[in-house]
C-alpha positions as CSV (number, residue, x, y, z in Angstrom):
1,M,-78.6,-27.1,-4.3
2,A,-79.3,-27.5,-0.7
3,T,-80.7,-24.4,1.2
4,R,-79.0,-23.3,4.3
5,P,-81.4,-23.5,7.4
6,L,-82.4,-20.3,9.0
7,T,-80.5,-19.5,12.1
8,G,-80.2,-16.5,14.3
9,P,-82.8,-14.0,15.7
10,D,-84.7,-13.7,12.4
11,T,-85.7,-17.4,12.5
12,N,-88.9,-16.7,14.4
13,F,-89.9,-13.6,12.4
14,R,-89.4,-14.4,8.7
15,P,-92.1,-17.0,8.4
16,N,-94.6,-14.6,10.0
17,H,-93.8,-11.6,7.9
18,R,-97.0,-11.6,5.9
19,R,-99.2,-11.9,9.0
20,R,-97.3,-9.1,10.8
21,A,-97.6,-6.9,7.8
22,L,-101.4,-7.4,8.0
23,M,-101.7,-7.1,11.7
24,D,-99.9,-3.7,12.0
25,P,-102.4,-1.6,9.9
26,L,-105.3,-3.7,11.3
27,F,-104.3,-2.8,14.9
28,R,-103.9,0.8,14.0
29,W,-107.4,1.0,12.5
30,I,-108.9,-0.8,15.5
31,C,-107.3,1.9,17.8
32,F,-108.6,4.6,15.5
33,G,-112.1,3.1,15.5
34,A,-112.1,2.9,19.4
35,T,-111.0,6.6,19.6
36,S,-113.7,7.6,17.0
37,V,-116.4,5.8,19.0
38,S,-115.4,7.5,22.2
39,V,-115.3,11.0,20.5
40,L,-118.7,10.2,18.9
41,F,-120.4,9.4,22.2
42,L,-119.0,12.5,23.8
43,A,-120.1,14.7,20.9
44,T,-123.5,13.1,21.0
45,V,-124.0,13.9,24.7
46,I,-122.7,17.5,24.3
47,G,-124.8,18.0,21.1
48,A,-128.0,16.7,22.9
49,V,-127.4,19.2,25.7
50,L,-126.7,22.1,23.3
51,L,-129.8,21.3,21.3
52,R,-131.9,21.3,24.4
53,V,-130.6,24.7,25.3
54,L,-130.8,26.1,21.8
55,I,-134.4,24.9,21.2
56,P,-136.5,26.4,23.9
57,A,-139.1,24.1,25.5
58,G,-142.7,24.8,24.7
59,G,-142.0,26.5,21.4
60,E,-144.2,26.2,18.4
61,P,-143.4,23.1,16.3
62,G,-143.6,24.9,13.0
63,Q,-142.1,28.2,14.2
64,A,-139.1,29.3,12.2
65,V,-136.4,30.8,14.4
66,S,-133.0,32.0,13.0
67,P,-129.8,30.5,14.3
68,A,-128.7,33.9,15.6
69,A,-131.9,34.3,17.6
70,R,-131.4,30.8,19.1
71,V,-127.9,31.6,20.1
72,T,-129.0,34.9,21.7
73,A,-131.7,33.1,23.6
74,A,-129.2,30.5,24.8
75,F,-126.9,33.1,26.1
76,A,-129.8,34.8,27.9
77,L,-130.8,31.5,29.4
78,I,-127.3,30.8,30.7
79,S,-126.9,34.3,32.1
80,R,-130.2,33.9,33.9
81,L,-129.3,30.5,35.3
82,V,-126.0,31.9,36.6
83,T,-127.4,35.0,38.3
84,N,-130.9,33.7,39.6
85,K,-131.6,31.6,42.6
86,T,-133.8,28.5,42.6
87,G,-137.5,29.4,42.3
88,L,-140.9,27.7,41.9
89,D,-141.2,29.0,38.4
90,A,-138.9,27.4,35.8
91,A,-138.8,30.6,33.8
92,E,-137.1,32.4,36.8
93,S,-135.1,29.6,38.3
94,G,-131.3,29.5,38.4
95,Y,-128.2,28.0,40.0
96,R,-126.6,31.0,41.8
97,V,-126.7,29.3,45.2
98,G,-125.5,26.0,43.8
99,L,-122.6,27.6,42.0
100,I,-121.5,29.5,45.2
101,S,-121.9,26.3,47.3
102,S,-119.8,24.3,44.7
103,A,-117.1,27.0,44.9
104,W,-117.1,26.6,48.7
105,L,-116.9,22.8,48.4
106,L,-114.1,23.1,45.9
107,F,-112.1,25.4,48.2
108,F,-112.4,23.1,51.2
109,V,-111.8,19.9,49.2
110,V,-108.6,21.3,47.8
111,A,-107.5,22.6,51.2
112,I,-108.1,19.2,52.9
113,S,-107.3,16.6,50.3
114,V,-104.2,18.0,48.5
115,P,-101.9,18.4,51.6
116,V,-103.0,15.1,53.0
117,G,-102.8,13.2,49.7
118,V,-99.4,14.6,48.7
119,G,-98.0,14.2,52.2
120,A,-99.1,10.5,52.3
121,A,-97.6,9.9,48.9
122,V,-94.2,11.5,49.9
123,Y,-94.1,9.4,53.1
124,L,-94.8,6.2,51.3
125,E,-92.3,6.8,48.5
126,E,-89.4,8.6,50.3
127,Y,-89.6,7.6,54.0
128,C,-91.4,4.3,54.2
129,G,-89.1,1.4,53.2
130,K,-90.3,-1.9,51.7
131,S,-92.4,-3.8,54.3
132,R,-95.6,-5.7,54.6
133,W,-97.3,-2.7,56.1
134,K,-96.5,-0.6,53.1
135,S,-97.7,-3.3,50.7
136,F,-100.9,-3.5,52.8
137,V,-101.5,0.2,52.6
138,Q,-100.7,0.4,48.9
139,M,-103.2,-2.4,48.2
140,N,-105.9,-0.7,50.2
141,I,-105.3,2.7,48.5
142,A,-105.6,1.0,45.1
143,N,-108.8,-0.7,46.1
144,L,-110.3,2.5,47.5
145,A,-109.8,4.2,44.2
146,G,-112.4,1.9,42.6
147,V,-115.0,2.0,45.4
148,P,-118.4,3.5,44.2
149,S,-119.1,7.0,45.4
150,I,-122.3,6.1,47.2
151,V,-120.2,4.0,49.6
152,Y,-118.2,7.2,50.5
153,G,-121.5,8.9,51.0
154,L,-122.6,6.3,53.5
155,L,-119.2,6.6,55.2
156,G,-119.6,10.4,55.4
157,L,-123.1,10.1,56.7
158,I,-121.9,7.9,59.6
159,L,-118.5,9.5,60.3
160,F,-119.1,13.2,59.7
161,Q,-122.8,14.0,59.8
162,R,-123.7,11.7,62.7
163,G,-120.3,11.5,64.3
164,L,-120.4,7.8,64.9
165,G,-123.3,8.3,67.3
166,F,-121.5,10.9,69.5
167,E,-123.4,14.2,69.5
168,W,-120.3,16.3,70.2
169,L,-118.7,14.8,67.0
170,A,-121.7,15.2,64.7
171,L,-121.4,18.0,62.2
172,G,-124.9,17.6,60.8
173,P,-125.8,18.4,57.2
174,C,-123.3,21.2,56.8
175,L,-120.8,22.3,54.2
176,L,-117.8,20.9,56.1
177,A,-119.4,17.4,56.2
178,G,-119.8,17.4,52.4
179,A,-116.3,18.7,51.9
180,L,-114.8,16.0,54.1
181,T,-116.8,13.3,52.3
182,L,-115.6,14.5,48.9
183,S,-112.0,14.7,50.2
184,L,-112.1,11.0,51.2
185,L,-113.5,10.2,47.8
186,I,-110.6,11.8,45.9
187,L,-107.7,11.0,48.3
188,P,-106.8,7.7,46.7
189,V,-106.6,9.3,43.2
190,I,-104.3,12.1,44.5
191,V,-102.1,9.6,46.4
192,I,-101.7,7.3,43.4
193,A,-101.0,10.1,40.9
194,T,-98.5,11.7,43.3
195,Q,-96.7,8.4,43.8
196,E,-96.4,7.9,40.1
197,A,-95.1,11.4,39.6
198,L,-92.5,10.9,42.3
199,R,-91.4,7.6,40.8
200,A,-90.9,9.3,37.4
201,V,-88.3,11.7,38.8
202,P,-84.7,10.3,38.1
203,K,-83.0,8.9,41.1
204,S,-79.9,10.8,40.2
205,L,-81.6,14.1,41.1
206,R,-82.1,12.8,44.7
207,L,-78.6,11.5,44.9
208,A,-77.1,14.8,43.6
209,A,-79.0,16.9,46.1
210,L,-78.0,14.7,49.0
211,A,-74.4,14.5,47.8
212,L,-74.2,18.3,47.8
213,G,-75.2,18.5,51.5
214,A,-79.0,18.9,51.3
215,T,-81.1,17.2,54.0
216,R,-83.8,14.8,52.9
217,W,-86.4,17.5,53.6
218,Q,-84.5,20.1,51.5
219,M,-84.2,17.6,48.7
220,I,-87.9,16.9,48.7
221,R,-88.9,20.5,49.1
222,D,-86.5,22.1,46.6
223,H,-86.0,19.4,44.0
224,L,-88.3,16.4,44.1
225,L,-91.7,18.2,44.5
226,P,-90.9,20.9,41.8
227,A,-89.8,18.2,39.4
228,A,-92.9,16.1,40.1
229,S,-95.3,19.0,40.2
230,P,-96.7,18.5,36.6
231,G,-97.8,14.9,37.5
232,I,-99.1,16.0,40.9
233,L,-101.2,18.8,39.4
234,T,-102.6,16.3,36.9
235,G,-103.8,13.9,39.6
236,T,-105.1,16.8,41.7
237,I,-107.2,18.3,38.9
238,L,-108.5,14.8,37.9
239,G,-109.6,14.2,41.5
240,V,-111.1,17.6,42.0
241,S,-112.9,17.4,38.7
242,R,-114.5,14.1,39.9
243,A,-115.4,15.6,43.2
244,I,-117.1,18.7,41.7
245,G,-119.3,16.6,39.5
246,E,-120.4,14.1,42.2
247,T,-124.1,13.9,43.3
248,A,-124.6,10.7,45.3
249,P,-122.3,11.3,48.2
250,L,-123.7,14.8,48.7
251,L,-127.2,13.5,48.7
252,M,-126.3,11.0,51.5
253,V,-124.6,13.7,53.5
254,G,-127.5,16.1,53.5
255,A,-127.1,18.5,50.5
256,A,-130.4,20.4,50.1
257,A,-132.4,20.1,46.9
258,S,-132.5,23.9,46.7
259,L,-131.6,26.8,49.0
260,L,-132.5,30.5,48.9
261,K,-129.7,31.6,51.2
262,V,-126.1,31.5,50.1
263,P,-123.8,29.6,52.6
264,R,-121.4,31.9,54.4
265,G,-119.3,29.5,56.4
266,P,-118.3,25.8,56.8
267,F,-121.2,25.0,59.2
268,D,-124.0,26.4,57.1
269,R,-126.5,24.3,55.1
270,Y,-125.5,23.9,51.5
271,T,-126.4,22.5,48.1
272,A,-124.3,21.9,45.0
273,L,-124.7,22.5,41.3
274,P,-125.0,18.7,40.4
275,V,-127.6,18.3,43.1
276,E,-129.7,21.1,41.8
277,I,-129.4,19.7,38.2
278,Y,-130.5,16.3,39.5
279,Y,-133.6,17.7,41.1
280,N,-134.5,19.8,38.1
281,A,-134.1,16.8,35.8
282,K,-136.6,14.9,38.0
283,E,-139.4,17.5,37.5
284,P,-142.1,16.4,35.1
285,A,-142.6,19.8,33.5
286,E,-140.8,20.1,30.2
287,A,-139.5,23.6,31.0
288,Y,-137.4,22.2,33.8
289,S,-135.6,20.0,31.2
290,T,-134.2,23.1,29.6
291,V,-133.1,24.4,33.1
292,A,-131.4,21.1,33.7
293,A,-129.7,21.1,30.3
294,G,-128.4,24.7,31.0
295,G,-127.0,23.5,34.3
296,I,-125.2,20.6,32.6
297,L,-123.7,23.0,30.1
298,I,-122.5,25.3,32.9
299,L,-121.0,22.3,34.7
300,L,-119.2,21.2,31.5
301,C,-117.8,24.6,31.0
302,L,-116.5,24.6,34.6
303,L,-114.8,21.2,34.2
304,L,-113.3,22.2,30.8
305,S,-112.0,25.4,32.3
306,M,-110.4,23.6,35.2
307,N,-108.7,21.1,32.8
308,F,-107.5,24.0,30.6
309,L,-106.1,25.8,33.6
310,A,-104.4,22.5,34.7
311,I,-102.8,22.1,31.3
312,L,-101.4,25.7,31.4
313,I,-100.0,25.2,34.9
314,R,-98.5,21.9,34.0
315,Q,-96.8,23.3,30.9
316,R,-95.4,26.2,32.8
317,A,-94.1,24.0,35.6
318,S,-92.5,21.7,33.1
319,R,-90.7,24.6,31.3
320,G,-89.6,26.1,34.6
321,H,-88.1,22.8,35.8
322,G,-86.5,22.2,32.5
323,S,-84.7,25.6,32.5
324,A,-83.6,25.3,36.2
325,A,-79.9,25.6,36.8
326,I,-77.8,22.9,38.4
327,P,-78.3,23.1,42.2
328,T,-75.5,24.7,44.1
329,R,-74.6,25.0,47.7
330,R,-74.7,28.4,49.3
331,G,-74.2,29.1,52.9
332,G,-74.4,25.4,53.8
333,S,-77.9,24.9,52.3
334,M,-79.5,24.0,48.9
335,R,-81.0,26.9,47.0
């Protein structure tokens, strides 16, 4: 009895059924292995830092210390590092000035980079039509996102600290010069993330707002930006998290190894928590290794706290947008 030849869409799939049945679980296990390796490396780094903090440097090799005593000593070390200033003695040194300087940097970086980055993304997506100039700008923004941070440090040194050779433009090694340099560093990340968030908003939302009489500015302000806010917040937090952990650009722009005076304005000398960690890690004395490990732990806690706050804000923004009522026209304007 002659067999009927296979026809139709299943022709290309039936002969490969056994191979596809093997490849599906294999690919799943490969992805699981890649995730496990990533988590293992992260756990190893965090574990090494925790061990360095929990096991005090210079202790007796055979000395038995209870876990509760180690945890208490670790909390005492972190409290001392947060409250004390940098000193010549590792047993009294801390990161108070570096933490306050990093908070100043964070404030100025957010105040500069977020309005500029979001505004640039809104212009490119909503106002700038398809053109060669837009393609050129997009290509350069994508390339700038992958430029090493030390290049931004050199740019900040020439542009902000030295003012392109003009004395009246030179800011010197001040807090504002460091904040402007870090703002340039994270601008491409914010612009790209904001553009992706704006593209994810359905076009019907724009058309509905415009059809009900809203101007383009009202549509962007009242509907587009609130709908895209979760993605914009994600890009902003990712960029700011990168900026707060950078060391190389700040070293180029004149961040001090240590300061005894807390900066009080944008034109004061400054340092930063990563810079102080870097210089403590360079010290040959073993006691400074514990101080550096404690600083790394503080920096990790700050980054995790920022990411946790971003998740909460993102979820709240998503729920608020999901429960929003259909826009109506009141008094000739969109509400």
